[in-house]
Z-matrix of the N, CA and C atoms (Angstrom, degrees):
N
C 1 1.464
C 2 1.525 1 109.74
N 3 1.343 2 117.52 1 139.74
C 4 1.458 3 118.73 2 179.00
C 5 1.524 4 110.88 3 -68.09
N 6 1.316 5 114.02 4 145.28
C 7 1.450 6 119.20 5 -179.62
C 8 1.522 7 110.72 6 -73.47
N 9 1.293 8 115.52 7 144.37
C 10 1.462 9 121.12 8 176.40
C 11 1.518 10 108.64 9 -81.72
N 12 1.337 11 116.01 10 108.52
C 13 1.459 12 120.60 11 -175.89
C 14 1.510 13 112.63 12 -95.66
N 15 1.335 14 117.20 13 1.01
C 16 1.465 15 118.91 14 179.87
C 17 1.517 16 110.44 15 -70.82
N 18 1.330 17 115.26 16 145.42
C 19 1.450 18 120.37 17 -179.78
C 20 1.513 19 110.11 18 -75.85
N 21 1.324 20 117.31 19 143.72
C 22 1.459 21 118.91 20 177.01
C 23 1.512 22 110.50 21 -64.18
N 24 1.341 23 115.72 22 145.99
C 25 1.451 24 120.22 23 -178.39
C 26 1.520 25 110.45 24 -67.42
N 27 1.309 26 115.09 25 145.95
C 28 1.450 27 120.37 26 179.77
C 29 1.520 28 109.32 27 -84.24
N 30 1.304 29 115.90 28 125.32
C 31 1.449 30 120.27 29 -175.56
C 32 1.527 31 109.55 30 -90.58
N 33 1.337 32 115.32 31 70.02
C 34 1.456 33 120.73 32 -177.11
C 35 1.513 34 111.98 33 -97.85
N 36 1.333 35 117.50 34 -26.97
C 37 1.453 36 120.51 35 -172.80
C 38 1.522 37 112.40 36 -107.24
N 39 1.316 38 117.31 37 32.47
C 40 1.455 39 119.96 38 171.94
C 41 1.527 40 108.83 39 -79.11
N 42 1.320 41 115.74 40 159.98
C 43 1.464 42 119.56 41 -179.10
C 44 1.520 43 111.60 42 -59.81
N 45 1.321 44 117.11 43 -44.79
C 46 1.464 45 120.28 44 -177.81
C 47 1.524 46 111.33 45 -64.85
N 48 1.338 47 116.82 46 -37.32
C 49 1.457 48 119.90 47 178.46
C 50 1.517 49 111.16 48 -66.29
N 51 1.334 50 117.04 49 -45.37
C 52 1.458 51 120.38 50 -179.91
C 53 1.526 52 111.26 51 -62.93
N 54 1.335 53 116.32 52 -39.24
C 55 1.468 54 119.43 53 177.52
C 56 1.530 55 110.27 54 -62.91
N 57 1.327 56 116.55 55 -44.05
C 58 1.464 57 120.42 56 179.48
C 59 1.518 58 111.39 57 -62.60
N 60 1.342 59 116.76 58 -42.74
C 61 1.465 60 120.18 59 178.75
C 62 1.530 61 110.91 60 -64.78
N 63 1.329 62 116.45 61 -36.67
C 64 1.457 63 119.93 62 176.54
C 65 1.521 64 111.70 63 -63.77
N 66 1.331 65 116.59 64 -41.50
C 67 1.462 66 120.81 65 178.00
C 68 1.523 67 111.24 66 -65.64
N 69 1.322 68 116.85 67 -39.92
C 70 1.464 69 120.22 68 177.98
C 71 1.529 70 111.04 69 -65.63
N 72 1.333 71 116.41 70 -37.03
C 73 1.459 72 120.15 71 176.24
C 74 1.522 73 111.01 72 -62.65
N 75 1.333 74 115.79 73 -47.26
C 76 1.463 75 120.21 74 179.25
C 77 1.525 76 111.26 75 -62.64
N 78 1.324 77 116.77 76 -40.53
C 79 1.464 78 120.34 77 179.49
C 80 1.524 79 111.19 78 -64.51
N 81 1.321 80 116.19 79 -39.64
C 82 1.463 81 119.98 80 177.68
C 83 1.526 82 111.29 81 -61.21
N 84 1.334 83 116.46 82 -43.28
C 85 1.466 84 120.72 83 179.19
C 86 1.530 85 110.38 84 -62.77
N 87 1.327 86 116.84 85 -43.31
C 88 1.471 87 120.82 86 -179.46
C 89 1.529 88 110.64 87 -63.25
N 90 1.327 89 116.56 88 -47.35
C 91 1.462 90 120.20 89 -178.68
C 92 1.522 91 112.13 90 -65.16
N 93 1.331 92 116.48 91 -35.41
C 94 1.466 93 120.44 92 -175.76
C 95 1.515 94 112.14 93 -83.48
N 96 1.329 95 117.27 94 -44.94
C 97 1.470 96 120.82 95 -169.99
C 98 1.524 97 113.76 96 -95.28
N 99 1.324 98 117.73 97 -29.06
C 100 1.460 99 120.13 98 -175.02
C 101 1.528 100 113.20 99 -106.86
N 102 1.315 101 116.89 100 -32.50
C 103 1.457 102 120.33 101 -178.14
C 104 1.523 103 113.09 102 -104.94
N 105 1.318 104 117.14 103 -6.55
C 106 1.460 105 120.74 104 176.44
C 107 1.522 106 111.09 105 -81.41
N 108 1.317 107 115.65 106 158.28
C 109 1.462 108 121.27 107 176.39
C 110 1.518 109 109.59 108 -126.09
N 111 1.333 110 115.97 109 149.36
C 112 1.461 111 121.95 110 179.16
C 113 1.528 112 108.98 111 -124.08
N 114 1.336 113 117.56 112 93.90
C 115 1.462 114 119.61 113 178.19
C 116 1.519 115 113.29 114 -65.71
N 117 1.343 116 116.77 115 -27.42
C 118 1.463 117 122.00 116 173.73
C 119 1.525 118 107.25 117 -138.32
N 120 1.342 119 118.73 118 163.62
C 121 1.467 120 120.18 119 179.56
C 122 1.531 121 114.22 120 -60.70
N 123 1.325 122 117.82 121 -21.34
C 124 1.460 123 121.26 122 -177.12
C 125 1.525 124 113.54 123 -104.72
N 126 1.322 125 117.68 124 2.05
C 127 1.468 126 120.67 125 -178.34
C 128 1.526 127 109.27 126 -128.67
N 129 1.320 128 116.12 127 123.94
C 130 1.463 129 121.63 128 174.69
C 131 1.519 130 108.78 129 -122.61
N 132 1.325 131 115.92 130 130.92
C 133 1.459 132 121.58 131 175.88
C 134 1.519 133 107.03 132 -107.22
N 135 1.322 134 116.63 133 107.95
C 136 1.461 135 121.20 134 -175.25
C 137 1.522 136 108.98 135 -159.44
N 138 1.322 137 114.85 136 165.66
C 139 1.467 138 120.93 137 -177.92
C 140 1.523 139 111.15 138 -121.06
N 141 1.333 140 115.75 139 34.09
C 142 1.455 141 120.31 140 179.71
C 143 1.512 142 114.36 141 -66.01
N 144 1.332 143 117.41 142 -19.81
C 145 1.466 144 119.54 143 179.46
C 146 1.524 145 113.19 144 -77.94
N 147 1.332 146 116.82 145 -17.44
C 148 1.467 147 119.38 146 -176.53
C 149 1.531 148 112.90 147 -59.41
N 150 1.345 149 120.29 148 -49.71
C 151 1.473 150 119.42 149 177.24
C 152 1.523 151 112.78 150 -63.87
N 153 1.329 152 116.83 151 -29.02
C 154 1.467 153 120.46 152 178.54
C 155 1.523 154 110.06 153 -68.44
N 156 1.330 155 116.52 154 -42.68
C 157 1.463 156 120.59 155 175.80
C 158 1.525 157 110.07 156 -59.40
N 159 1.324 158 116.41 157 -45.55
C 160 1.470 159 120.36 158 -179.55
C 161 1.520 160 111.05 159 -62.08
N 162 1.342 161 117.41 160 -41.03
C 163 1.466 162 120.33 161 178.84
C 164 1.519 163 110.51 162 -59.34
N 165 1.331 164 116.76 163 -43.39
C 166 1.461 165 120.11 164 179.72
C 167 1.509 166 112.72 165 -66.02
N 168 1.333 167 116.58 166 -45.88
C 169 1.468 168 119.82 167 -177.75
C 170 1.519 169 112.35 168 -68.83
N 171 1.322 170 117.56 169 -34.96
C 172 1.460 171 120.68 170 -177.13
C 173 1.521 172 113.14 171 -83.01
N 174 1.335 173 117.07 172 -34.37
C 175 1.467 174 120.23 173 -171.38
C 176 1.519 175 113.87 174 -123.03
N 177 1.328 176 119.15 175 -3.41
C 178 1.442 177 120.97 176 177.72
C 179 1.515 178 113.31 177 103.43
N 180 1.337 179 117.15 178 168.13
C 181 1.466 180 121.97 179 -174.16
C 182 1.522 181 114.28 180 -63.80
N 183 1.329 182 118.22 181 -34.25
C 184 1.468 183 119.82 182 179.39
C 185 1.526 184 110.25 183 -63.45
N 186 1.323 185 116.53 184 -44.36
C 187 1.460 186 120.68 185 178.72
C 188 1.523 187 110.77 186 -65.58
N 189 1.330 188 116.76 187 -40.05
C 190 1.452 189 119.96 188 177.61
C 191 1.513 190 111.91 189 -60.73
N 192 1.337 191 116.39 190 -40.40
C 193 1.463 192 120.67 191 179.22
C 194 1.524 193 111.42 192 -67.07
N 195 1.339 194 116.81 193 -41.09
C 196 1.469 195 120.65 194 -179.50
C 197 1.530 196 110.59 195 -63.39
N 198 1.334 197 116.85 196 -47.62
C 199 1.465 198 120.55 197 178.87
C 200 1.524 199 110.20 198 -61.62
N 201 1.327 200 117.44 199 -40.48
C 202 1.463 201 121.35 200 179.86
C 203 1.521 202 111.50 201 -61.63
N 204 1.330 203 116.91 202 -47.89
C 205 1.461 204 120.45 203 -177.72
C 206 1.520 205 111.07 204 -65.62
N 207 1.326 206 116.65 205 -45.34
C 208 1.463 207 120.06 206 -179.11
C 209 1.523 208 111.49 207 -63.96
N 210 1.329 209 116.86 208 -45.15
C 211 1.459 210 120.12 209 -179.03
C 212 1.523 211 111.07 210 -63.88
N 213 1.321 212 116.38 211 -41.74
C 214 1.463 213 119.35 212 -178.76
C 215 1.526 214 111.20 213 -69.48
N 216 1.329 215 117.38 214 -46.00
C 217 1.470 216 120.62 215 -176.64
C 218 1.523 217 111.13 216 -68.34
N 219 1.333 218 116.95 217 -50.19
C 220 1.467 219 120.10 218 -178.53
C 221 1.524 220 111.14 219 -67.07
N 222 1.317 221 116.53 220 -41.37
C 223 1.451 222 119.59 221 -179.77
C 224 1.516 223 112.59 222 -63.35
N 225 1.334 224 116.40 223 -38.45
C 226 1.461 225 119.73 224 -179.34
C 227 1.518 226 111.61 225 -75.74
N 228 1.324 227 117.30 226 -47.52
C 229 1.461 228 119.93 227 -175.03
C 230 1.525 229 113.04 228 -71.64
N 231 1.328 230 117.60 229 -30.60
C 232 1.464 231 120.28 230 -176.19
C 233 1.527 232 113.70 231 -96.58
N 234 1.335 233 116.98 232 -30.40
C 235 1.462 234 118.79 233 -168.95
C 236 1.529 235 113.65 234 -130.43
N 237 1.302 236 117.58 235 22.11
C 238 1.461 237 119.94 236 -179.76
C 239 1.520 238 109.91 237 -134.70
N 240 1.317 239 115.99 238 148.71
C 241 1.463 240 120.81 239 175.69
C 242 1.515 241 111.74 240 -83.20
N 243 1.344 242 116.49 241 -8.30
C 244 1.457 243 120.89 242 179.31
C 245 1.529 244 109.84 243 -94.25
N 246 1.336 245 118.01 244 146.27
C 247 1.474 246 120.08 245 176.28
C 248 1.524 247 110.84 246 -71.80
N 249 1.338 248 116.07 247 154.34
C 250 1.462 249 119.92 248 176.42
C 251 1.509 250 109.43 249 -69.43
N 252 1.321 251 116.51 250 132.97
C 253 1.465 252 123.06 251 -178.35
C 254 1.516 253 107.37 252 -123.51
N 255 1.327 254 116.03 253 108.78
C 256 1.465 255 121.07 254 -170.68
C 257 1.525 256 114.44 255 -53.58
N 258 1.351 257 120.15 256 -44.17
C 259 1.472 258 118.01 257 -179.55
C 260 1.522 259 114.01 258 -58.34
N 261 1.331 260 117.16 259 -30.88
C 262 1.468 261 119.06 260 179.69
C 263 1.521 262 111.86 261 -69.93
N 264 1.332 263 117.01 262 -21.86
C 265 1.463 264 120.26 263 178.59
C 266 1.521 265 111.87 264 -67.60
N 267 1.325 266 116.90 265 -16.61
C 268 1.461 267 119.33 266 179.43
C 269 1.533 268 111.55 267 -66.65
N 270 1.339 269 116.97 268 -27.66
C 271 1.468 270 119.33 269 179.52
C 272 1.536 271 111.77 270 -61.45
N 273 1.350 272 120.00 271 -54.37
C 274 1.471 273 117.97 272 177.39
C 275 1.525 274 112.97 273 -65.71
N 276 1.345 275 117.55 274 -29.95
C 277 1.468 276 119.19 275 176.85
C 278 1.526 277 110.10 276 -61.96
N 279 1.323 278 116.30 277 -43.35
C 280 1.470 279 120.28 278 176.28
C 281 1.525 280 110.23 279 -56.90
N 282 1.335 281 116.60 280 -41.44
C 283 1.456 282 120.31 281 -178.43
C 284 1.524 283 112.15 282 -66.13
N 285 1.321 284 117.42 283 -30.26
C 286 1.456 285 120.39 284 -179.86
C 287 1.514 286 114.42 285 -86.90
N 288 1.338 287 116.75 286 -23.17
C 289 1.462 288 120.88 287 -172.15
C 290 1.527 289 112.92 288 -101.12
N 291 1.325 290 117.66 289 -41.62
C 292 1.469 291 120.23 290 -172.43
C 293 1.532 292 113.45 291 -66.57
N 294 1.356 293 120.09 292 -46.69
C 295 1.476 294 117.96 293 -178.73
C 296 1.531 295 114.77 294 -57.38
N 297 1.354 296 120.02 295 -46.44
C 298 1.465 297 117.01 296 179.34
C 299 1.526 298 113.42 297 -68.23
N 300 1.329 299 117.64 298 -28.31
C 301 1.471 300 119.48 299 176.17
C 302 1.523 301 109.74 300 -67.37
N 303 1.328 302 116.69 301 -45.52
C 304 1.464 303 119.80 302 176.66
C 305 1.524 304 110.24 303 -60.54
N 306 1.333 305 116.06 304 -37.55
C 307 1.451 306 120.49 305 -178.33
C 308 1.517 307 113.82 306 -59.61
N 309 1.324 308 116.92 307 -26.17
C 310 1.462 309 120.00 308 179.74
C 311 1.530 310 112.05 309 -68.46
N 312 1.320 311 116.18 310 -20.34
C 313 1.463 312 120.03 311 -175.91
C 314 1.519 313 112.94 312 -105.84
N 315 1.322 314 117.02 313 1.44
C 316 1.457 315 120.70 314 179.90
C 317 1.517 316 110.75 315 -97.60
N 318 1.308 317 115.44 316 149.82
C 319 1.456 318 119.69 317 171.06
C 320 1.516 319 108.70 318 -69.94
N 321 1.322 320 115.09 319 160.20
C 322 1.464 321 119.93 320 -173.78
C 323 1.531 322 110.13 321 -79.80
N 324 1.313 323 114.95 322 70.65
C 325 1.460 324 120.56 323 175.89
C 326 1.521 325 108.32 324 -110.37
N 327 1.286 326 115.68 325 146.77
C 328 1.462 327 118.70 326 -173.09
C 329 1.523 328 111.37 327 -126.25
N 330 1.329 329 117.94 328 35.91
C 331 1.452 330 120.31 329 174.84
C 332 1.526 331 109.38 330 -95.47
N 333 1.312 332 116.93 331 178.23
C 334 1.460 333 121.12 332 -175.87
C 335 1.524 334 111.94 333 -62.92
N 336 1.340 335 116.89 334 -30.14
C 337 1.461 336 120.10 335 179.94
C 338 1.526 337 110.51 336 -62.49
N 339 1.337 338 117.01 337 -37.94
C 340 1.460 339 120.88 338 176.96
C 341 1.519 340 110.86 339 -58.59
N 342 1.310 341 116.65 340 -44.80
C 343 1.460 342 120.35 341 -176.48
C 344 1.526 343 111.97 342 -71.76
N 345 1.331 344 116.70 343 -32.28
C 346 1.462 345 119.50 344 173.25
C 347 1.522 346 109.79 345 -63.49
N 348 1.343 347 116.18 346 -45.36
C 349 1.461 348 120.45 347 -179.76
C 350 1.526 349 111.93 348 -65.23
N 351 1.332 350 117.13 349 -32.38
C 352 1.459 351 121.30 350 -179.89
C 353 1.526 352 112.24 351 -72.95
N 354 1.323 353 116.63 352 -44.10
C 355 1.468 354 121.22 353 -164.96
C 356 1.518 355 113.70 354 -102.04
N 357 1.342 356 118.31 355 -37.37
C 358 1.464 357 120.31 356 -173.49
C 359 1.535 358 113.63 357 -59.29
N 360 1.353 359 119.71 358 -41.95
C 361 1.479 360 117.81 359 177.94
C 362 1.521 361 112.93 360 -58.55
N 363 1.335 362 116.92 361 -38.83
C 364 1.465 363 120.05 362 177.99
C 365 1.520 364 111.00 363 -66.11
N 366 1.331 365 116.98 364 -39.75
C 367 1.458 366 120.69 365 179.62
C 368 1.534 367 110.78 366 -63.33
N 369 1.318 368 116.87 367 -36.45
C 370 1.466 369 120.11 368 179.29
C 371 1.534 370 111.06 369 -74.66
N 372 1.323 371 116.65 370 -45.61
C 373 1.465 372 120.15 371 -179.17
C 374 1.524 373 112.35 372 -66.33
N 375 1.347 374 116.51 373 -38.87
C 376 1.463 375 120.45 374 -174.74
C 377 1.516 376 113.77 375 -87.62
N 378 1.348 377 118.33 376 -83.08
C 379 1.458 378 120.88 377 -175.52
C 380 1.533 379 115.02 378 -61.80
N 381 1.339 380 118.12 379 -34.89
C 382 1.460 381 119.18 380 -176.77
C 383 1.521 382 111.87 381 -81.05
N 384 1.333 383 117.60 382 -46.43
C 385 1.467 384 120.19 383 -173.50
C 386 1.526 385 111.99 384 -97.16
N 387 1.346 386 117.17 385 -62.60
C 388 1.462 387 118.30 386 -171.26
C 389 1.528 388 113.02 387 -66.30
N 390 1.311 389 118.21 388 -35.64
C 391 1.463 390 118.53 389 179.91
C 392 1.524 391 111.33 390 -61.67
N 393 1.329 392 117.56 391 -35.00
C 394 1.462 393 120.44 392 176.47
C 395 1.522 394 111.86 393 -71.58
N 396 1.325 395 116.45 394 -35.64
C 397 1.462 396 119.75 395 175.04
C 398 1.524 397 110.65 396 -62.88
N 399 1.331 398 116.16 397 -45.62
C 400 1.463 399 119.71 398 -178.29
C 401 1.527 400 111.50 399 -68.25
N 402 1.329 401 117.95 400 -33.61
C 403 1.462 402 120.37 401 175.46
C 404 1.530 403 111.06 402 -64.76
N 405 1.315 404 116.04 403 -37.98
C 406 1.465 405 119.14 404 176.33
C 407 1.520 406 110.72 405 -64.28
N 408 1.336 407 116.31 406 -39.26
C 409 1.464 408 120.45 407 176.80
C 410 1.527 409 111.50 408 -65.11
N 411 1.344 410 116.28 409 -35.83
C 412 1.460 411 120.62 410 -174.68
C 413 1.521 412 113.03 411 -78.54
N 414 1.326 413 116.21 412 -48.52
C 415 1.471 414 117.94 413 -172.86
C 416 1.517 415 114.78 414 -123.63
N 417 1.320 416 116.86 415 3.54
C 418 1.456 417 120.16 416 174.67
C 419 1.516 418 115.51 417 80.79
N 420 1.336 419 117.87 418 2.19
C 421 1.468 420 120.21 419 177.49
C 422 1.523 421 109.17 420 -72.14
N 423 1.315 422 116.73 421 130.08
C 424 1.459 423 121.67 422 -175.11
C 425 1.526 424 112.29 423 -58.00
N 426 1.320 425 115.47 424 139.11
C 427 1.466 426 121.63 425 175.09
C 428 1.517 427 110.38 426 -54.35
N 429 1.323 428 117.03 427 -44.78
C 430 1.461 429 121.56 428 -174.82
C 431 1.523 430 111.71 429 -74.15
N 432 1.330 431 116.70 430 -22.88
C 433 1.468 432 119.33 431 174.96
C 434 1.524 433 111.10 432 -75.63
N 435 1.331 434 116.85 433 -36.69
C 436 1.465 435 121.42 434 -179.31
C 437 1.520 436 113.08 435 -77.87
N 438 1.326 437 116.19 436 -34.25
C 439 1.473 438 120.59 437 -170.12
C 440 1.533 439 113.03 438 -56.10
N 441 1.338 440 120.41 439 -51.87
C 442 1.473 441 118.59 440 -177.62
C 443 1.527 442 113.49 441 -66.88
N 444 1.334 443 117.76 442 -20.76
C 445 1.458 444 120.97 443 178.70
C 446 1.525 445 111.65 444 -83.50
N 447 1.327 446 116.28 445 -38.86
C 448 1.459 447 120.96 446 -173.13
C 449 1.526 448 113.41 447 -93.31
N 450 1.333 449 117.76 448 -33.34
C 451 1.464 450 120.91 449 -172.51
C 452 1.528 451 112.95 450 -59.32
N 453 1.352 452 120.58 451 -45.57
C 454 1.476 453 118.31 452 -179.73
C 455 1.528 454 112.81 453 -60.85
N 456 1.332 455 116.76 454 -38.83
C 457 1.466 456 119.90 455 179.45
C 458 1.518 457 110.33 456 -67.47
N 459 1.336 458 117.01 457 -44.19
C 460 1.460 459 120.64 458 -179.29
C 461 1.528 460 111.27 459 -65.05
N 462 1.321 461 117.70 460 -36.23
C 463 1.464 462 120.17 461 178.35
C 464 1.526 463 111.05 462 -70.30
N 465 1.327 464 116.95 463 -34.72
C 466 1.464 465 119.33 464 175.24
C 467 1.528 466 111.03 465 -65.62
N 468 1.334 467 116.39 466 -41.09
C 469 1.466 468 120.37 467 174.94
C 470 1.525 469 110.11 468 -62.48
N 471 1.340 470 116.97 469 -38.07
C 472 1.466 471 120.91 470 178.64
C 473 1.515 472 111.31 471 -60.18
N 474 1.328 473 116.99 472 -43.28
C 475 1.467 474 120.98 473 177.93
C 476 1.529 475 110.12 474 -60.30
N 477 1.326 476 116.44 475 -43.66
C 478 1.465 477 120.46 476 178.74
C 479 1.526 478 111.17 477 -63.68
N 480 1.348 479 117.26 478 -43.38
C 481 1.461 480 121.13 479 178.49
C 482 1.530 481 110.86 480 -57.77
N 483 1.326 482 115.88 481 -47.08
C 484 1.466 483 120.56 482 -178.01
C 485 1.529 484 110.83 483 -62.64
N 486 1.324 485 116.08 484 -46.29
C 487 1.464 486 119.62 485 -179.19
C 488 1.526 487 111.57 486 -64.79
N 489 1.335 488 117.14 487 -40.41
C 490 1.466 489 119.91 488 -179.08
C 491 1.525 490 111.62 489 -66.79
N 492 1.331 491 117.14 490 -43.03
C 493 1.467 492 119.80 491 178.06
C 494 1.524 493 109.92 492 -63.10
N 495 1.333 494 116.47 493 -43.84
C 496 1.461 495 120.64 494 179.89
C 497 1.528 496 111.28 495 -61.83
N 498 1.339 497 116.83 496 -44.84
C 499 1.466 498 120.31 497 -179.41
C 500 1.525 499 111.67 498 -67.32
N 501 1.318 500 117.09 499 -37.74
C 502 1.471 501 119.78 500 175.52
C 503 1.517 502 110.69 501 -62.68
N 504 1.324 503 116.12 502 -41.82
C 505 1.462 504 120.18 503 178.58
C 506 1.528 505 110.72 504 -61.90
N 507 1.339 506 115.85 505 -48.56
C 508 1.459 507 119.74 506 -176.50
C 509 1.526 508 112.13 507 -68.43
N 510 1.324 509 117.37 508 -24.99
C 511 1.466 510 120.39 509 -178.28
C 512 1.523 511 113.06 510 -70.75
N 513 1.348 512 117.20 511 -19.46
C 514 1.454 513 120.71 512 -177.81
C 515 1.517 514 113.75 513 83.88
N 516 1.353 515 117.34 514 10.71
C 517 1.462 516 119.44 515 -177.27
C 518 1.524 517 111.59 516 -64.61
N 519 1.336 518 117.77 517 -33.21
C 520 1.462 519 120.00 518 178.98
C 521 1.511 520 111.48 519 -66.10
N 522 1.335 521 115.78 520 -38.55
C 523 1.467 522 119.78 521 176.78
C 524 1.523 523 110.28 522 -63.97
N 525 1.330 524 116.24 523 -41.33
C 526 1.459 525 120.08 524 -179.62
C 527 1.520 526 111.86 525 -63.98
N 528 1.338 527 116.40 526 -29.71
C 529 1.458 528 121.37 527 179.79
C 530 1.531 529 112.82 528 -88.47
N 531 1.337 530 117.16 529 1.50
C 532 1.454 531 120.30 530 -178.79
C 533 1.510 532 113.62 531 80.96
N 534 1.343 533 117.00 532 17.28
C 535 1.461 534 121.14 533 179.87
C 536 1.516 535 110.52 534 -109.22
N 537 1.331 536 115.63 535 38.12
C 538 1.450 537 119.53 536 -169.51
C 539 1.519 538 114.64 537 -81.37
N 540 1.331 539 118.46 538 2.69
C 541 1.453 540 118.56 539 178.30
C 542 1.525 541 110.52 540 -62.97
N 543 1.329 542 116.85 541 -38.56
C 544 1.453 543 120.60 542 179.90
C 545 1.516 544 113.06 543 -124.31
N 546 1.318 545 118.16 544 -19.87
C 547 1.446 546 118.07 545 -173.92
C 548 1.504 547 115.76 546 -103.13
N 549 1.328 548 119.66 547 -11.28
C 550 1.449 549 117.41 548 -173.13
C 551 1.508 550 115.74 549 -129.95
N 552 1.318 551 119.11 550 -8.75
C 553 1.445 552 120.50 551 179.32
C 554 1.522 553 109.87 552 -96.72
N 555 1.294 554 115.44 553 132.96
C 556 1.462 555 118.88 554 178.41
C 557 1.520 556 111.49 555 -63.88
N 558 1.350 557 117.70 556 -21.59
C 559 1.460 558 120.83 557 -176.10
C 560 1.513 559 112.98 558 -95.45
N 561 1.330 560 118.84 559 -0.73
C 562 1.460 561 120.24 560 -174.08
C 563 1.521 562 111.52 561 -129.82
N 564 1.317 563 116.54 562 124.83
C 565 1.461 564 121.62 563 164.96
C 566 1.511 565 106.79 564 -163.54
N 567 1.322 566 115.36 565 90.32
C 568 1.451 567 119.14 566 -179.47
C 569 1.505 568 108.16 567 -115.65
N 570 1.333 569 119.57 568 -136.31
C 571 1.422 570 117.65 569 -177.05
C 572 1.508 571 115.66 570 -152.20
N 573 1.342 572 118.55 571 2.80
C 574 1.457 573 119.22 572 -178.91
C 575 1.507 574 109.72 573 -86.39
N 576 1.362 575 116.78 574 -173.45
C 577 1.460 576 119.24 575 -166.36
C 578 1.512 577 114.47 576 -101.15
N 579 1.334 578 119.32 577 7.17
C 580 1.456 579 119.39 578 176.50
C 581 1.515 580 108.67 579 -77.67
N 582 1.303 581 115.86 580 105.06
C 583 1.458 582 119.23 581 -170.06
C 584 1.507 583 112.41 582 -100.88
N 585 1.300 584 116.98 583 -50.07
C 586 1.456 585 120.49 584 -171.14
C 587 1.522 586 109.63 585 -90.10
N 588 1.313 587 115.35 586 117.76
C 589 1.458 588 118.92 587 178.60
C 590 1.509 589 110.42 588 -72.23
N 591 1.300 590 115.74 589 151.74
C 592 1.461 591 121.33 590 177.11
C 593 1.531 592 108.93 591 -74.02
N 594 1.303 593 116.15 592 128.17
C 595 1.458 594 119.33 593 -177.15
C 596 1.519 595 109.28 594 -111.60
């Protein structure tokens, strides 16, 4: 019999997956809009990207992008005094899309180095670089004027994001939630959207 070469369908639109993505979206809004602080108008200290990173790693880049867009748009329009600015939405999208894409090219190792390789490039491309570009587009403040003020804070947040994702992975919480395809098995950490293993 000829082998079936078709790729297995991606289980992204199951009820449980959509509920989980909705919860991650809500958590991102809470962490960013309610628990974040803004010492200056151009600096925000918050961990709203953490659920977006998890959405991407657990469900793939498409899911990461959806959670990023929803969290940014709803959080800004409903809970912010600032208008929604589309170019700034690219920062959380980067956070949701880049880690799972990188994950496709990594070997299945689950040490801290893996998580640094997965997350740090997104943290540099998004919060450190693109967010400053978009701020310059929005209010005219020079990229180079913002960079030395914002970059150390964003890199410190990046370290926290990496450690939190790594500790969540090692704790087995993803396995307990039934998301063990990428979050709870020591042998699995890739980046595509097949989340729920066949039991």
